[in-house]
C-alpha positions, 0 to 999 in steps of 0.5 A, a space after each residue: 127638369 122644366 116641363 115646358 108649355 105645350 106651345 114650346 113644341 112644334 107638332 106634326 099630325 101623321 094620321 094616328 100619330 102625333 110628333 112633338 119636336 123641340 131642340 136641345 144643343 142645336 139638334 132636333 129632338 122628337 117625342 111620338 104618341 101613337 094612338 092604339 087602333 082600339 082607342 079613340 084618337 084625340 089630338 090634344 091628348 096626343 100632343 100632351 103625350 108626345 110633348 111629355 116624351 120629347 121632354 123626357 128625351 131632352 131631360 136624358 140628353 141633358 143628364 148624359 151631358 151633365 155626367 160627361 161635364 162632371 167627369 171632365 171637371 173631376 179630371 181637371 180637379 185631379 190635375 189641378 191638385 197634382 199641380 198644387 202638390 207639385 208647386 208646394 213641394 217646389 216651394 218647400 225645396 226652395 225655402 230649404 235651399 234659400 236657408 242653406 244658402 244663407 247659413 253657408 254665407 253666415 258660416 263664410 263670414 264667421 270664418 273670415 272674422 
C-alpha cells in the first residue's frame, strides 16, 4: 500500500486532536490522533499519526474489497469451468451422433448396392 504524501490529506485541528481526512471509493475516511494530557501537543506529529491511521483504514478497506472481488472471481471461474465441461460433453455427444449417422447412411447404401 502506498503511503501518500502528507499533503494528500486534509487536516482538522480540534484542540488536542488532529483529524486527517481522505477518500476511498467515493467515501470519506478519517484518521485521528489525540494528544495524551501528559504529552506536549505537536501539530506536525499529530498530522503524521492521523495520516498514518487514515492510510491504515484505507488499506483495510481496500483489502476487504479485494477479498470480495476475489471471491466473486472464484465463483465466476467455477461457473465458467462448469459451462466449459458441459460444452465439451455436448461436443463429444455431437461427434458420436454424427459418426453414427454417417455409419447408418453407409450401411443403407451398402444394403442397396
